[in-house]
N, C-alpha and C positions, 0 to 999 in steps of 0.2 A: 514397464516403462521405462522411456529412456530419460537417464539422468544426464544433465548437462557437463560437458568438459571441465575437469580442473580449471583451465585456463581459456578464458574468453569464447564462451560459447558463441557459436554462429546465428545472430539474429538478424532478419533482414527486415528492412523496412521498406512500403511502398506507400505510394500517394495513390488516394481513390479518385475518382471522377469529380467528386464534391471538393476536393481538398483535403478530407481526412487523411490521417496517417493511420497505417495499419502496421502492426508490429508483428512479422509471423516469426512464433517461437517453436524449435522442435522438440518442446515438451510440454507437458502438463505444469500448471500453478506448484503442484505439490514436490515438484524436482527443485523450483529455485530456492537459489541458498538462503541462508538466515542471512541477517544485517546485523548492525551493530546499534546499540541503544542512541550511541551518537548520531549516527548517519539518519535513525526515525527521527529524534529530535530536529536535525538541521531540514529536514524534509518537511515536517510539522510547520516551522516556522517559515520556510520557505513558501509553501501552500498558504500557509493564511497571511503571509504578506502578497502575495499573487491575488488573493480573494480580496485584498481590502485597497488593491490598488485600481484605478479607474485606467482601464483599456480603452482605446480608440477602435480596438477590432474586437471581435470574439474569439475566445480560445478556441485552436484546432480540435476537431474531434480526434481522440485517439482510440483504436480500436486494439484488441491482440486477438490474434488467432494463433491458438496451441494446437500445434499438429499432433496428431497419434497416427502410430502405425496400423493401429488394427480397429479403429473406431472413425467415425468423420471427426473434422475438428472441433474445438470448442470457442467459440466466438465471445468475446466481453468486448463491448463497444461503448465508452464513455461519453454518452450523449450529453448529459447533464452539463450546464454552463461550469458549475463550480468543480465538479469532478474534472472535466476538460481542461479548467483552469490550473486545476490541482497536479494534473498530469504534465502539462505545459512546465510548470515550476519545479518539476521533479527533473524532467528533461533537461532545464539548464541547469540543475545541481548536480545531477549525473545523469549520465545519457539513457533513453529508454530503448537505446540499441545494445545494451545488454543485460545479462541475466539480474545483475545486483540492481541495475534502475528500476527494470520490472519489478523485480521482488520488493522494493520500496516502497514503488507506488502501488503495487498489490496490499502490500501490508497497511498503508496508509488510510486506503479505502476501506479496509477490512476493519481497521481501529475505529474508524468513524461511524463505520456501521454498528460495532459492537457497542459505543458509548451511545450510540442512538435509539439502540433495541434491546438490549439487555440489563434489566434493574440492577441485577448482581454485580455488575462493572461500574456502578457510579459511587461505589465508596473508592476507587482506585483513581478518581480525579474530579477537579472540583473548578465551576465557573467564577470568576472573578473579575472585577472591572479591567483587568489588565488582560484578561483572555483565559485559556486553561490553563491550568496545573495539574500535571498529571505527577500522581505516586510515580519514583523510578522503578519501581517494581513491575508496575503495568507496562511501560515504554520498553523495557527488558524481556519480558514474556512477549511483547507483540513482535519483537525485534529476533526472538530467537524460536518461536514456536513455529512448526511446519504450517504451509500453507493447505488447504483443502484441494482435489482436482479441480474445484471451482474458482478458487482464488481468495475464499476467505479463511477464518479460523475456525477450527472446531473446539468448539468452547471449552471441554476436557482435557484438550492437549494444551490449550493456553492457559487454563486452571491449574494445571499440574506445573507450571514454571512459576505461580505467584506463591507468595507464603502462606503458610496455613494460617497463621494469624493475619485478622484483615485490619488494613491500617485506621489509625485515629482519626476522625474529623479535626485536623487542628491548623492552625497557622502554619506550621512549619513543613507541610507535605510539600 
């Protein structure tokens, strides 16, 4: 697997015939860099704000084509309106023409999927009237955990970044 260069990996962006944006990444998601907890917090807030904002036009569809030397490319396309809106917000926050921006976008999508589908993860966040409150350890783990070749989190890898003791469900989260 090809690792991204230390500085500025070359990610090309093309526009498709229906206006979709295709990001051509010369390696698999597993080679994307870790991000910071603060980056992930800012991305979540930007995505949340974008989702709550009424927009005159639908967000652009973003697709990621991860190029592999020995296999066909892996395509991930964000056709869901909310996911496309989140990708637009992240592209504004930090460009999706960088490994950092794409890593941040995939981590945000993977975090959302984790919260929606994994019962064990529910102890690490809670829904309040103001929105979601994350336990800082969950965001730290999501920021640092390696991505799988398909752009998600491997549960065991993510859980290894979490404290052994589960958080208490209290107002101080």
